[in-house]
C-alpha positions in Angstrom: 2.7 8.8 -3.4 2.6 6.6 -6.5 -1.0 5.9 -7.7 -1.5 2.3 -8.7 -4.4 1.1 -10.8 -5.5 -1.9 -12.9 -3.4 -0.5 -15.9 -0.1 0.2 -14.2 0.1 -2.5 -11.5 2.4 -4.9 -13.4 4.8 -2.1 -14.4 5.2 -0.8 -10.8 4.6 -3.7 -8.5 5.0 -7.1 -10.3 8.2 -6.0 -11.9 9.8 -4.5 -8.8 12.3 -6.3 -6.6 12.1 -3.8 -3.8 9.5 -3.4 -1.1 6.2 -1.9 -2.2 3.7 -0.7 0.5 0.4 -0.7 -1.3 -2.4 1.1 0.4 -5.9 0.1 -0.7 -8.3 2.9 0.2 -11.2 5.1 -0.9 -12.0 8.8 -0.9 -15.1 8.3 1.3 -13.2 6.3 4.0 -12.4 8.3 7.2 -9.7 5.9 8.5 -8.1 6.0 5.0 -7.8 9.8 5.4 -6.1 9.4 8.7 -3.7 6.8 7.3 -2.7 8.9 4.3 -0.5 11.5 6.1 1.3 8.7 8.0 2.1 7.0 4.7 3.1 10.2 3.0 5.5 11.0 5.8 7.0 7.4 5.7 7.4 7.8 1.9 10.1 10.4 2.7 11.6 8.3 5.5 12.0 5.2 3.3 12.9 6.9 0.1 15.2 4.7 -1.9 14.4 1.6 0.3 10.6 1.2 -0.2 7.9 2.6 -2.4 4.7 3.8 -0.8 1.8 3.5 -3.3 -1.9 4.1 -3.2 -4.7 2.2 -4.9 -8.2 3.7 -4.9 -10.5 0.6 -4.9 -13.2 2.5 -6.8 -10.7 3.2 -9.6 -9.1 -0.2 -9.6 -11.8 -2.8 -9.0 -9.8 -5.5 -10.7 -6.9 -5.1 -8.2 -9.3 -4.9 -5.3 -10.9 -8.2 -6.4 -7.5 -9.8 -7.1 -6.3 -9.1 -3.5 -9.7 -9.9 -1.9 -10.0 -6.4 -0.5 -13.2 -6.5 1.7 -12.4 -3.5 3.9 -10.5 -0.3 3.6 -7.9 0.7 4.5 -6.0 -2.5 3.7 -2.2 -2.2 3.2 -0.4 -5.0 1.4 3.4 -5.3 1.5 4.8 -6.7 -1.8 8.3 -7.8 -2.5 9.5 -9.3 -5.8 5.9 -9.2 -7.0 4.7 -11.4 -4.1 2.6 -10.5 -1.1 4.8 -10.8 2.0 2.5 -9.2 4.6 -0.6 -7.0 5.1 -2.8 -5.3 7.7 -6.4 -4.2 7.7 -7.7 -1.1 9.3 -5.9 2.0 10.6 -2.6 1.2 12.3 -0.4 3.7 14.2 2.9 4.9 12.7 5.1 2.7 15.0 3.3 -0.4 13.9 3.7 0.5 10.2 7.4 1.3 10.7 7.8 -2.1 12.4 6.2 -3.9 9.5 8.2 -2.0 6.8 11.5 -2.5 8.7 10.8 -6.3 8.8 10.8 -6.4 5.0 13.3 -3.8 3.7 
């Protein structure tokens, strides 16, 4: 999974035309740890159609502030450098697939 931080955000997200699924989470967050294997599996499923990326809010406070992240996990769907969708909290695989399919 691609790691996004304050320093490489523009390179990987703003300059991308494809779908970026950006997971904001933290090491101390139990729901984040449950979401992680789902996103890693979907990374393989959507290879070439969507990029699954992770942003640790402790390591990228600027991005967390920019996106108004108040709770983790929060997953933001980006396309063409613009936010097109998001969800907050742990979601099941089927719901995440539905959201990705809507934007690829």
